[in-house]
Backbone as a chain_set.jsonl record, in Angstrom:
{"seq": "MLYGIIILVLGIPVGFLIAWMCRDELVVGRKWFKILTVAGFVIGLFFWFIGERVVAWTCGFVMVVSFVSYVKSFDKKWIKRFP", "coords": {"N": [[109.736, 88.109, 184.337], [109.452, 86.881, 186.816], [112.11, 86.73, 187.644], [112.683, 89.421, 187.971], [111.045, 90.096, 190.149], [112.214, 88.518, 192.112], [114.731, 89.731, 192.245], [113.944, 92.258, 193.197], [112.999, 91.534, 195.743], [115.369, 90.659, 196.851], [116.537, 93.071, 197.229], [115.801, 93.946, 199.721], [117.359, 92.607, 201.851], [119.82, 93.626, 200.988], [119.462, 96.355, 201.357], [119.276, 96.4, 204.173], [121.875, 95.555, 204.756], [123.464, 97.642, 203.696], [122.479, 99.739, 205.243], [123.319, 98.869, 207.75], [126.098, 98.866, 207.465], [126.614, 101.553, 207.119], [125.797, 102.988, 209.391], [126.371, 105.329, 210.834], [125.887, 107.357, 209.062], [123.242, 107.443, 208.4], [121.276, 109.19, 209.462], [122.028, 111.787, 208.631], [121.85, 111.429, 205.915], [119.206, 111.066, 205.383], [117.454, 112.719, 203.916], [118.399, 112.307, 201.327], [117.907, 109.599, 200.944], [115.146, 109.612, 200.855], [114.739, 111.129, 198.537], [115.962, 109.445, 196.633], [114.241, 107.228, 196.793], [111.753, 108.222, 195.882], [112.522, 109.171, 193.344], [113.424, 106.79, 192.155], [111.011, 105.408, 191.977], [109.403, 107.084, 190.294], [110.992, 107.399, 187.951], [111.3, 104.718, 187.337], [108.628, 103.986, 186.739], [108.259, 105.553, 184.441], [110.151, 104.399, 182.632], [109.08, 101.853, 182.533], [106.669, 102.233, 181.201], [107.543, 103.088, 178.7], [108.672, 100.844, 177.748], [111.181, 99.896, 178.458], [112.096, 97.581, 180.26], [114.204, 96.482, 181.787], [115.648, 98.654, 182.778], [113.624, 99.771, 184.298], [113.234, 97.772, 186.258], [115.702, 97.962, 187.509], [115.571, 100.553, 188.574], [113.522, 100.054, 190.367], [114.837, 98.331, 192.131], [116.749, 100.076, 193.224], [114.974, 101.805, 194.456], [113.812, 100.136, 196.451], [116.057, 99.443, 198.044], [116.925, 101.986, 198.937], [114.627, 102.776, 200.305], [114.492, 100.96, 202.443], [116.816, 101.697, 203.834], [116.079, 104.309, 204.464], [113.892, 103.887, 206.193], [115.185, 102.532, 208.28], [116.718, 104.58, 209.235], [115.288, 105.91, 211.135], [115.245, 104.298, 213.319], [116.189, 104.136, 216.546], [117.809, 102.362, 218.013], [119.27, 101.178, 216.028], [120.893, 103.137, 214.879], [122.705, 103.96, 216.768], [125.769, 105.195, 218.117], [129.078, 103.897, 217.557], [130.997, 102.159, 220.041]], "CA": [[108.987, 88.776, 185.38], [109.771, 86.237, 188.085], [113.462, 87.143, 188.013], [112.606, 90.803, 188.443], [110.473, 90.102, 191.495], [113.245, 87.967, 192.996], [115.739, 90.775, 192.416], [113.382, 93.276, 194.085], [112.969, 90.999, 197.101], [116.755, 90.649, 197.319], [116.885, 94.441, 197.6], [115.545, 94.156, 201.146], [118.57, 92.353, 202.65], [120.895, 94.541, 200.569], [119.187, 97.608, 202.049], [119.685, 96.233, 205.565], [123.339, 95.496, 204.796], [123.987, 98.989, 203.489], [122.129, 100.531, 206.422], [124.157, 98.438, 208.87], [127.477, 99.279, 207.224], [126.71, 103.016, 207.141], [124.905, 103.433, 210.467], [126.666, 106.691, 211.278], [125.489, 108.323, 208.044], [121.832, 107.289, 208.061], [120.473, 110.354, 209.839], [122.357, 112.927, 207.768], [121.477, 111.098, 204.544], [117.768, 110.766, 205.325], [116.868, 113.486, 202.811], [118.798, 111.695, 200.067], [117.196, 108.325, 200.812], [113.784, 109.932, 200.42], [114.822, 111.556, 197.137], [116.229, 108.248, 195.836], [113.051, 106.392, 196.762], [110.766, 108.84, 194.993], [113.073, 109.197, 191.986], [113.405, 105.418, 191.643], [109.633, 105.064, 191.624], [108.94, 107.876, 189.145], [111.775, 107.048, 186.766], [110.954, 103.335, 187.022], [107.342, 103.985, 186.028], [108.484, 106.107, 183.102], [110.798, 103.417, 181.785], [108.179, 100.713, 182.359], [105.681, 102.58, 180.184], [108.14, 103.191, 177.358], [109.078, 99.514, 177.329], [112.525, 99.548, 178.918], [111.808, 96.846, 181.488], [115.421, 96.263, 182.572], [115.929, 99.899, 183.493], [112.558, 99.925, 185.283], [113.538, 96.868, 187.382], [116.857, 98.533, 188.204], [115.063, 101.661, 189.38], [112.796, 99.444, 191.46], [115.822, 97.848, 193.093], [117.274, 101.266, 193.91], [113.903, 102.299, 195.305], [113.672, 99.252, 197.609], [117.246, 99.578, 198.881], [116.925, 103.292, 199.598], [113.505, 102.828, 201.238], [114.894, 100.234, 203.657], [117.76, 102.556, 204.559], [115.312, 105.444, 204.99], [113.122, 103.42, 207.348], [116.115, 102.216, 209.369], [117.314, 105.807, 209.767], [114.469, 106.354, 212.26], [115.384, 103.325, 214.405], [117.189, 104.665, 217.478], [118.757, 101.305, 218.376], [120.071, 100.849, 214.853], [121.827, 104.213, 214.498], [123.544, 104.396, 217.879], [127.196, 105.329, 217.819], [129.972, 102.819, 217.914], [131.672, 102.443, 221.334]], "C": [[109.324, 88.191, 186.744], [111.167, 86.635, 188.567], [113.471, 88.573, 188.56], [112.058, 90.894, 189.857], [111.482, 89.552, 192.498], [114.322, 89.004, 193.27], [115.222, 91.879, 193.344], [113.339, 92.798, 195.53], [114.383, 90.937, 197.679], [117.251, 92.055, 197.663], [116.68, 94.716, 199.075], [116.77, 93.812, 201.99], [119.751, 93.238, 202.25], [120.709, 95.901, 201.244], [119.57, 97.544, 203.514], [121.202, 96.21, 205.69], [123.952, 96.886, 204.646], [123.682, 99.867, 204.696], [122.99, 100.148, 207.617], [125.6, 98.92, 208.705], [127.655, 100.793, 207.356], [125.811, 103.607, 208.217], [125.136, 104.886, 210.852], [126.223, 107.751, 210.269], [124.01, 108.26, 207.699], [121.026, 108.554, 208.342], [120.76, 111.535, 208.917], [121.971, 112.677, 206.317], [120.01, 110.817, 204.355], [117.085, 111.475, 204.16], [117.178, 112.807, 201.468], [118.143, 110.334, 199.863], [115.769, 108.559, 200.339], [113.767, 110.326, 198.943], [115.065, 110.353, 196.227], [115.008, 107.342, 195.726], [112.019, 106.946, 195.788], [111.258, 108.84, 193.545], [113.083, 107.798, 191.374], [112.018, 105.001, 191.211], [109.188, 105.775, 190.353], [109.679, 107.483, 187.869], [111.499, 105.607, 186.347], [109.633, 103.222, 186.289], [107.491, 104.508, 184.605], [109.092, 105.062, 182.168], [109.935, 102.181, 181.572], [107.188, 101.0, 181.228], [106.278, 102.74, 178.794], [108.727, 101.86, 176.894], [110.469, 99.084, 177.735], [112.422, 98.86, 180.278], [113.05, 96.672, 182.373], [115.754, 97.507, 183.387], [114.872, 100.128, 184.58], [112.801, 99.024, 186.489], [114.734, 97.384, 188.187], [116.435, 99.697, 189.085], [114.248, 101.139, 190.567], [113.726, 98.925, 192.547], [116.407, 98.999, 193.898], [116.229, 101.819, 194.872], [113.77, 101.454, 196.576], [114.85, 99.428, 198.569], [117.236, 100.913, 199.622], [115.758, 103.425, 200.573], [113.831, 102.097, 202.541], [115.86, 101.082, 204.478], [117.054, 103.761, 205.168], [114.534, 105.039, 206.236], [114.044, 103.131, 208.531], [116.769, 103.471, 209.939], [116.514, 106.361, 210.941], [114.574, 105.429, 213.466], [116.523, 103.754, 215.323], [118.223, 103.611, 217.879], [119.725, 101.002, 217.237], [121.166, 101.87, 214.613], [122.71, 104.675, 215.636], [125.015, 104.376, 217.482], [127.974, 104.092, 218.221], [130.657, 103.159, 219.229], [133.054, 103.024, 221.164]], "O": [[109.466, 88.928, 187.72], [111.378, 86.85, 189.761], [114.195, 88.877, 189.507], [112.549, 91.677, 190.669], [111.592, 90.066, 193.611], [114.778, 89.141, 194.405], [115.969, 92.381, 194.183], [113.614, 93.573, 196.446], [114.567, 91.145, 198.878], [118.28, 92.204, 198.321], [117.31, 95.616, 199.631], [117.199, 94.648, 202.786], [120.591, 93.563, 203.088], [121.684, 96.529, 201.655], [120.122, 98.502, 204.056], [121.756, 96.784, 206.628], [124.859, 97.254, 205.393], [124.528, 100.651, 205.126], [123.354, 101.01, 208.417], [126.244, 99.328, 209.671], [128.75, 101.257, 207.675], [125.139, 104.612, 207.985], [124.183, 105.6, 211.164], [126.189, 108.935, 210.604], [123.564, 108.96, 206.789], [120.182, 108.942, 207.534], [119.833, 112.21, 208.47], [121.782, 113.63, 205.561], [119.598, 110.375, 203.283], [116.231, 110.892, 203.492], [116.322, 112.743, 200.585], [117.852, 109.953, 198.73], [115.243, 107.8, 199.524], [112.887, 109.905, 198.191], [114.448, 110.245, 195.168], [114.77, 106.751, 194.673], [111.478, 106.209, 194.964], [110.493, 108.543, 192.627], [112.78, 107.642, 190.191], [111.856, 104.319, 190.199], [108.658, 105.144, 189.438], [109.058, 107.26, 186.83], [111.464, 105.299, 185.156], [109.513, 102.458, 185.331], [106.906, 103.957, 183.673], [108.611, 104.861, 181.053], [110.044, 101.526, 180.535], [106.903, 100.131, 180.403], [105.576, 102.545, 177.801], [109.225, 101.758, 175.773], [110.894, 97.986, 177.376], [112.636, 99.485, 181.317], [112.937, 96.714, 183.598], [116.105, 97.406, 184.562], [115.192, 100.622, 185.66], [112.6, 99.453, 187.625], [114.764, 97.253, 189.411], [116.894, 99.814, 190.221], [114.285, 101.724, 191.65], [113.441, 99.06, 193.737], [116.543, 98.902, 195.118], [116.561, 102.252, 195.975], [113.629, 102.006, 197.667], [114.651, 99.547, 199.778], [117.514, 100.954, 200.821], [115.885, 104.123, 201.579], [113.48, 102.571, 203.622], [115.722, 101.168, 205.698], [117.397, 104.188, 206.27], [114.52, 105.772, 207.225], [113.707, 103.459, 209.668], [117.326, 103.42, 211.036], [117.021, 107.209, 211.676], [114.042, 105.745, 214.53], [117.687, 103.736, 214.924], [119.395, 103.939, 218.066], [120.869, 100.613, 217.472], [122.262, 101.508, 214.185], [123.404, 105.682, 215.501], [125.427, 103.615, 216.607], [127.572, 103.344, 219.111], [130.88, 104.335, 219.513], [133.73, 103.308, 222.153]]}, "num_chains": 1, "name": "protein.A"}
């Protein structure tokens, strides 16, 4: 359980890294980040209840990473174009 929580917390810097590397695609991919966040939550809950904890933690990681990218897609300073 502790390892899973650590992995979920590590999803935050990974989400920032992905958002920084793909700044030019954050706005157009906003719909997909929202879909990934919701799907990661729903599918993660499903797998948690059937006992597949590893798959549930993986879905949680995907949910955290896509949520960070979704939130950063609204930051005007973050998504500015390269010079």
